[in-house]
C-alpha positions in Angstrom: -0.2 0.0 -0.4 2.3 2.5 0.8 4.6 1.6 -2.2 1.9 2.4 -4.5 1.2 5.8 -2.4 5.0 6.4 -2.9 5.0 5.2 -6.6 1.5 7.7 -7.4 4.0 10.7 -5.7 6.5 10.2 -7.9 4.2 10.2 -10.9 2.8 13.4 -9.5 6.3 15.4 -8.9 7.6 14.5 -12.7 4.8 15.6 -14.2 4.8 18.9 -12.2 8.6 19.5 -13.1 7.8 18.6 -16.5 5.1 21.1 -16.7 7.2 23.5 -15.0 9.9 23.6 -17.7 10.1 26.6 -19.9 11.1 24.9 -22.8 8.2 22.4 -22.9 5.9 25.2 -22.3 7.0 26.7 -25.8 7.0 23.7 -27.4 3.7 23.0 -26.5 2.5 26.5 -27.6 4.2 25.6 -30.7 2.9 22.7 -31.4 -0.7 24.3 -31.0 -0.1 27.1 -33.2 0.9 24.9 -36.0 -2.0 22.4 -35.7 -4.8 25.1 -35.3 -6.3 26.4 -38.4 -5.4 29.8 -39.9 -8.2 32.6 -38.8 -10.1 33.8 -41.3 -9.3 37.5 -41.9 -12.6 40.0 -41.2 -13.5 42.1 -44.2 -12.7 45.5 -44.1 -15.6 47.6 -43.8 -16.9 50.6 -46.0 -15.9 53.7 -45.0 -18.5 56.4 -45.3 -18.3 60.1 -45.4 -18.3 62.0 -42.7 -19.0 65.7 -43.5 -17.2 68.5 -42.0 -17.2 69.9 -38.4 -18.7 73.0 -38.0 -16.9 76.5 -37.8 -16.6 77.9 -33.7 -18.5 81.0 -34.3 -16.0 84.0 -32.5 -17.4 85.6 -29.0 -17.2 89.0 -29.1 -15.1 90.7 -27.1 -16.7 93.4 -24.5 -14.7 96.3 -23.0 -13.4 95.5 -19.9 -12.9 98.5 -17.1 -9.6 98.1 -15.7 -9.6 97.2 -11.9 -9.0 100.2 -9.4 -6.1 100.5 -7.6 -6.2 100.2 -3.5 -3.4 101.9 -1.5 -2.0 99.0 1.2 -1.1 100.3 4.3 2.7 100.2 5.4 3.8 97.5 7.4 4.5 98.8 11.1 8.0 98.0 12.7 8.4 95.1 14.3 9.9 95.8 18.1 12.7 94.1 18.4 13.0 91.0 20.7 15.4 91.6 24.0 18.6 88.9 24.4 18.2 86.4 26.8 20.7 85.1 28.7 20.7 82.0 30.1 22.8 80.7 33.0 26.0 78.0 32.9 24.9 74.8 33.8 26.0 73.4 36.6 29.2 71.1 36.3 28.2 67.3 36.7 30.3 64.3 36.7 29.3 61.1 35.0 28.9 58.3 37.6 31.3 55.1 36.8 29.7 52.5 35.2 31.1 49.0 36.3 33.2 46.9 33.6 31.8 45.1 31.1 31.4 41.6 32.0 33.1 38.6 30.2 31.5 35.9 29.2 32.9 32.1 30.7 34.3 30.3 27.8 34.4 26.6 29.8 30.9 25.5 30.9 30.7 23.5 33.8 29.9 19.7 33.2 26.7 18.0 33.7 26.1 15.4 36.5 25.0 12.3 34.2 22.6 9.9 37.0 23.7 6.2 36.9 21.0 4.4 34.8 18.7 1.9 36.8 19.5 -1.3 37.3 18.0 -3.6 34.7 15.5 -6.1 35.7 16.3 -9.8 35.7 13.9 -12.6 35.1 14.0 -16.0 36.6 
C-alpha cells in the first residue's frame, strides 16, 4: 500500500517538474499554433463620408474696465526682542559604570545519573 502511494507521488512530482519547464511550455505553444487552422480574415468595412465639423463662432469682445488700484497700508515696524542670557549649566560628573562583564568560555560539566538497575527475569 505504501509503495503504491510512493509511486503515485513520484509520478505526480515528475509531471509537475515537466510542466514547469520553459522549453516544454514553448514547445506545447508552438504545437498548438501549428495544428490550429488559420483564423479567417475579417473583411474591411466601407468607410462612409463624414461631414466636416462646423466652425466655432467667434465671441464678441467687450470692453472691461481696469481694476481699481487700492493703496496698501505700510507694514508697521516690529519691535526688537530683547536678548535672554541663560545661566551656565552646573558641572556634573558622570557616574562610574562597572566594567563590561566577560562571558565564560568554559562551561561546567553536567552530572549524569547512573541508569536504573535492570530487572532480571528468573
